[in-house]
C-alpha positions in Angstrom: -13.4 21.4 14.5 -11.4 20.5 11.4 -9.2 23.5 12.0 -8.7 22.5 15.6 -7.7 19.0 14.6 -5.3 20.2 11.9 -3.7 22.6 14.4 -3.4 19.9 17.0 -1.9 17.4 14.6 0.6 20.0 13.3 1.6 20.7 17.0 0.3 24.3 16.9 -2.1 23.4 19.8 -1.2 21.7 23.0 -3.5 19.0 24.5 -4.8 21.5 27.0 -5.4 24.2 24.4 -7.2 21.6 22.2 -9.6 20.6 25.0 -10.2 24.2 25.9 -11.0 25.1 22.3 -13.3 22.1 21.8 -15.2 23.1 25.0 -15.5 26.7 23.7 -16.9 25.3 20.5 -19.7 23.6 22.5 -18.3 20.0 22.9 -18.7 18.3 26.2 -15.4 17.4 28.0 -16.2 13.7 27.4 -16.7 14.3 23.6 -13.6 16.4 23.4 -11.5 13.8 25.2 -12.9 11.1 22.9 -11.8 13.0 19.9 -8.4 13.7 21.4 -8.0 10.0 22.3 -8.6 9.0 18.7 -6.1 11.6 17.5 -3.3 10.7 19.9 -1.6 8.0 17.8 -1.6 10.4 14.8 -0.2 13.2 16.9 2.6 11.0 18.3 3.5 9.5 14.9 6.9 10.4 13.6 6.9 12.6 10.5 8.4 11.2 7.4 11.7 12.9 6.3 11.3 14.5 2.8 14.3 12.6 1.4 12.6 9.3 2.0 9.6 10.3 -0.2 9.9 9.6 -3.9 7.4 11.4 -6.2 6.6 9.5 -9.3 4.4 10.4 -12.3 3.3 8.0 -15.0 0.7 5.5 -16.1 -1.1 3.2 -13.7 1.2 0.4 -14.9 4.3 2.5 -14.2 3.1 3.5 -10.8 2.4 -0.2 -9.9 5.9 -1.3 -11.1 7.6 1.5 -9.0 5.6 0.3 -6.0 6.7 -3.3 -6.6 10.4 -2.1 -6.9 10.0 -0.2 -3.6 8.7 -3.4 -2.0 11.8 -5.3 -3.1 10.0 -7.4 -5.8 12.4 -9.1 -8.2 10.0 -11.2 -10.3 6.6 -10.7 -11.8 4.8 -13.9 -12.6 2.5 -13.6 -15.6 0.2 -15.9 -17.5 -0.5 -15.0 -21.1 -4.2 -15.3 -20.6 -4.3 -12.4 -18.2 -4.8 -8.9 -19.6 -1.9 -6.9 -18.2 -0.8 -4.7 -21.1 0.0 -1.5 -19.1 1.9 -3.4 -16.5 4.0 -5.4 -19.0 4.7 -2.1 -21.0 6.2 -0.7 -17.8 8.1 -3.9 -16.9 9.8 -3.9 -20.3 11.5 -0.7 -19.4 12.4 -1.9 -15.9 15.5 -4.0 -15.5 15.0 -4.4 -11.7 12.0 -6.8 -12.2 12.2 -10.0 -14.3 9.1 -11.4 -16.0 8.4 -15.1 -15.7 5.7 -16.5 -17.9 3.6 -19.5 -16.8 1.7 -21.7 -19.1 -1.6 -21.5 -17.2 -2.9 -19.4 -14.3 -2.7 -22.4 -11.9 1.0 -22.9 -12.6 1.7 -19.2 -12.5 0.1 -18.9 -9.1 2.1 -21.9 -7.9 5.3 -20.4 -9.3 4.8 -17.1 -7.5 3.8 -18.6 -4.2 6.6 -21.2 -4.4 9.2 -18.6 -5.0 8.0 -16.5 -2.1 7.8 -19.5 0.2 11.3 -20.8 -0.8 13.1 -17.4 -0.6 11.1 -15.3 1.8 11.1 -12.6 -0.9 8.1 -10.8 -2.3 6.8 -11.7 -5.7 3.9 -10.4 -7.8 1.2 -12.2 -9.7 -1.6 -10.5 -11.6 -4.9 -12.2 -11.2 -7.6 -11.7 -13.7 -10.4 -11.7 -11.1 -10.3 -11.9 -7.3 -12.8 -14.8 -7.2 -10.5 -16.8 -9.4 -7.9 -17.0 -6.6 -9.8 -19.9 -4.9 -9.9 -21.8 -8.2 -6.2 -21.5 -8.6 -5.1 -21.9 -5.0 -5.8 -25.7 -5.2 -2.4 -26.0 -6.9 -0.7 -24.8 -3.8 -1.7 -27.8 -1.7 
């Protein structure tokens, strides 16, 4: 079945050929149509031109910074109590993103959200833990 799905998604099989092959493999028509229905959005999706794909190699911090650049991020808000060594190492070599240091995590969260709300632009903020978001979000009210 994997081979049939790959061939269908790469447009080597027509819809009719896919259904016929699935029936020959022992699937009922209803099951084959159900599989086909779930594949239809993938089969109709536009392929991505190779020139729009950028291959990047590096550390985790470097990869995250490149993703932030691709998203249009101009500022990275940082609190010196957050362990972000690899990200900061990558940001030092990246002139496209400026680092803004807040004095506490509450203030840093407010700075990042305030910037995004005021400008409509993306910003990045490293949180130490996900549960800590609720504790810091009270500064946004």
